[in-house]
N, C-alpha and C positions, 0 to 999 in steps of 0.2 A: 429032359422032360420029367424023368423020374425024380430028379433033384427038386424041381419046382413043385411037384406034387407033394413031396415030403415036407417042404417048407410050408406049403399051404395047410397041410394037415396039422403040423405042429402049431401053427398060428391059431388054428381053430380050437385045438385042445387047450392051449394056454388061455385063450379068451374065455372059454367055458369054465375053466378052473377059477379064473379071476372073478367071473360073475357069481359063481357059487360061493366064493369067499365073501363077496360083498353082501349077498343075501344072508349068509350065516351071521356076519357081523351085525347087520341090522337087526336080526332076530335076537341076538345076544344082548344088544343094548336097549331092546324094548321099543325100537322105532317102527316096527312093523305094526300097521293099524289093526286093532282088534275090534271086530264088530260085535255088538251085543247079540245075545241069543234072542230068538223071536219070543215075544210075550213078556219080556222083562219090562220093569217100570221105567228104566232109565234109557235115554237115547245115547248115541255115540258121543254126544257133547256133554254127557253127564247130567242132563236135565230131565225132569219128569216128562212122561209122554203127554201128548196133547189132551188126552181124556182126563188125566189127573189134574193137569193145570186148569182145565175148564171146570172141573168139579170144585176145586178150591175157590175159584173166583165166584162161582154160582153160590157156594155155601156162604161166602162173605156177603153177597147181595141179600140172601135170605135173612141172615142175622141183622143186617142194617135195616132191612124193611121191617122186621118184627120189632126192633128197638124203636124205630120212628113211630110206628103205628101204636105200639104199647104206650109210649109217652103221651101220645094224643088221647088214648083211652083212659089214662089216669085221672082225667077230669070228669069221667062219667059219674052220674049220680047213683048208678047201680053199684052197690058194694061188691057184688060178685065180679062184675066186669072190671071194677077198679083194682081189686086184689089180683085178678087174673092178669091184668095189664102189668102190674108191678112185678109179678113172678116172671112174665115173659121178658120184660126189660132186663131183669136181673140175670136170668138164665142165658139169654142170647148175648148179653154184654160179656159175660164170662166166657161163653163159647167163642165169641169173636176174638177175645184176647188170646185164647189158646190157639185159635186158627192163625192169627197173625204170627205167632211164634213158629208154628209149624210151617207156614208158607215161607217165612224168612229163611228157615233152615234148608228149604228146597229151592231157594232162588226165585220164588214166584211173587210178583207184585199184585196185591189185591186191590179191588176197587174200593173207593172211600165213600161211596154213597149207593143207595139202591139203584136198580136198573131204571131206565126211563119209564118203562111200563108200570113198574111197582110204584114209582114216585107219583105217576098219574093217578093210580088207584088210591094211594095214601091221601093225596090232595082232595080227591073226590069224597072219600069217607070223612075226612076232617071237617068238611062243610056241613055235614049232617048234625042234627041235634037230638037229644033225648033217646027215645026208643029206636028211632030210625038209625041213629049212630050205632047203638048197641047191636042192632040186628046186622048192619053192614060189617061191623067189626068182627062179629062172630062168624059170619059167612066167609069173610076173607081168610080168617084164621083156620077155619075148617078146611077149605080148599087148599090153602097154602101149606098146611102141615101134612095133609094127605100126599101132596106132591113131594114135599121135602122128605118124608119117610121113604117113599119109593126111590127117590134119588140117592139117599144115603145107603139104603139097603143094597141097591144095585152097585154102587161104588165099592162098598165093603166086600162084595163078592167078586168084583171085577179086578180091582187094583192089585198090583204085585208089590206095592210099596207098603211095608209093615207099619210105618208111622201113620200113613193116611188111613190104612185099614183100621187100625186101633182107634183113631179119632172118630172115624165115621161110625164104627160100631158103638162107641161110647155115647155118641149123640142120639142114637135111635130111641132109647128109653125116654129121654127128656122130650123129644119131639112127640112121641106117643102120648106122653102125659099132657102136653099142651093140646093135642088133638082131643083127648078125652074131656078136657076143660071146655073146649069150644063146643063139644057135643052136649055137655051137661054143665052149663055154667053155675047152676045152683049148688054144685058139689065143691066149688072153689073155696067157699068159706070154711068148710070142714077141713079141706086139705091144708088151708092156711093155718088153722089151729094146730093140726098135727105137726107141722113144720116148726112151730114155736116151742113145742114140748120136747 
């Protein structure tokens, strides 16, 4: 009986040592799964968290919407609206090119057109003429840039990704400038002259 007990005890000790060796070997070779710390920007799969992904996609929709509406407004007979539209197309086109490079580096696929809701708004505004068109264009830009500024400021404060934070922060002054133009379109001509000098 004593001999059987010793054999059982020895077997248990050997099994435990073997298991410990396996765990150590796995740790040494880096095969033990490492979970990210809470609050980091990357998931265990090395991708951005869902908030950052959603932000990049929404930012692309904003750029595409402003570009489409800006191109439509370039036909306006009001010189201030026309110059404002040209600046919006230029700024948001450049912003979207930078965004595309950023998203590609993060493995995020961006939308290639405005959201269905924004497309509906664009189509509705494009049907207007003269002062009615100008009024609708300014109103859309006013509300749109207010929302965009809020979105970008919140993301720059929330995200843990340094590249996204830097891009979002860089965009805010330009968005505020567009908002100021929508609030006071008569100032656009003067701003346009300053940019040429």
